[in-house]
N, C-alpha and C positions, 0 to 999 in steps of 0.2 A: 433197835431204832423204833421210835414211836410212830404209830400210823398217822400220817398226815391226811387231814381232810382235803378233798378236792376243792379247787377254787369255785367250781359250780355249786358244790354242796354248801360252802360258806355263804355264797350269795343267796342261795335258797333260804338258808337260816335267817339272813338279814331281811329278805322279802317277807318271811313269816312273822318277824318281830312286830309287836303291836305299837311301839313308840319309837321315836327318833332316838331317844336315849338308849333303848335296848339295841337298836341297830348300830349305833356308835360303839357300844360296848362289845358287841359280837365282832365288829371290824377290828377293834383294838386288840381283842383277845387272839385273833387270827392273823395279826400283822405279819406280813412277809414281803420281801422285795417283789415277788411275783404278784401278790394281791395288789400292792401299790402300783405295779406295772400295768395291770389291767385298768386301773383307774386313770393312770396317765394316758393310756391308749384311748380311753373313752372321753375323758373330760379336759385334757390338756389342749388349749387352743393352738398350740404350736405343732401339734401332731396332725398330719394329713395322710389319710389312708389312700392307697393307690388301687382301690378295688371298688366295684360298683355297689350301690345301695342294696340292701335286702339279702336274703339267704340265697346262695347259689344252689343249683340242684346237686344234692349230695346224698349218699347212703349213710344214715346215722349208724354208728357202731352198735352192735347187739349189747343190750344193757347187762347181760351175763358176763361180759368181758369186763373185769375190773380194771379200768384205766384211769381211775381217779387222779393218780399222781402225774400222769403223763404231761399235763399242761405246764407243770412246774418246769420240766426240762425244756419244753418247746417255747417258753416265753422268750428265751434268748434269741430265737429265730424270727421273732415277730417283725423286726425291722425290714425284712424282706418285702413285707406287704405295705410299706409306707412309701410315700411320694419321694422321700429323700433316700430310699433304700437303694440297692444295687440296680444298675441299668439291666433290664431284660425285657424281652417281648411280653406285652400285657397278657397274652394267652398263656404263656408259661407261668407268670405270677398267679394267675387265677387258677390254673391247674394245680400248682403247689398248695394253694389255699384250700381247695377242695380236698386234696390228699390229706392235709392237716386235719380238717374237720372230720374226715372219715376215720382217722386214727384216734381221735379224742373221745372221752366219755361224752354221751350225748348232752349232758348238762353243761360241760365245759365247751362243747362246740357251739351251743346256743349262746353261751356267755361271750364267746369271741365274736359271734355275729352281732350281738347287741353292742359290744365295744366298738366294733367297726362302724356301726350305724349311730354311734355317739349317745346311746341311751340304754342304761342298764335298768330294767324294770324293777321298781321297788328300792332302788339305791340312787338317790339324787346326788348331784354334784355338791349340793349344800351339806348332805349327810357325810359324804366323803371328806369335805373340808373340815367338818366338825371332828371327825375321827382322826384325820391326819392334817392338822393345820399347816404343816410345812410342805405338803405335797404339791399343791397347786397355787404357788404364790402369785399374788396380784392378778387374779383372773376373776372376772365377774361371771 
């Protein structure tokens, strides 16, 4: 099995790209349902997070633990943190969120916090729409 780049690593590459065309190319080369999922969680106007703004207090994972791929499998659980997700006490939802962040690679944890706060640094909604024109239909 080929080594998969972590989602946080892909976003870092996009941030470092010098032009929008380069950014679009990197996104398209790394296209996956999980990467698209991150952008939906960030830029889809129909998605509402059920978590407070900003980064919660959490212990980032030690960088020596290679957890780059973990966010791929965790993406399917993200609905738990959305307003239309399962009914549960808010404190429990926030506790689960902190646990998730503490298990992810630090780059991926930062990416999830940015997605929740609706702004991925260096990857604008416009760039995402250029890379994946069918992803966010009819949204300004």
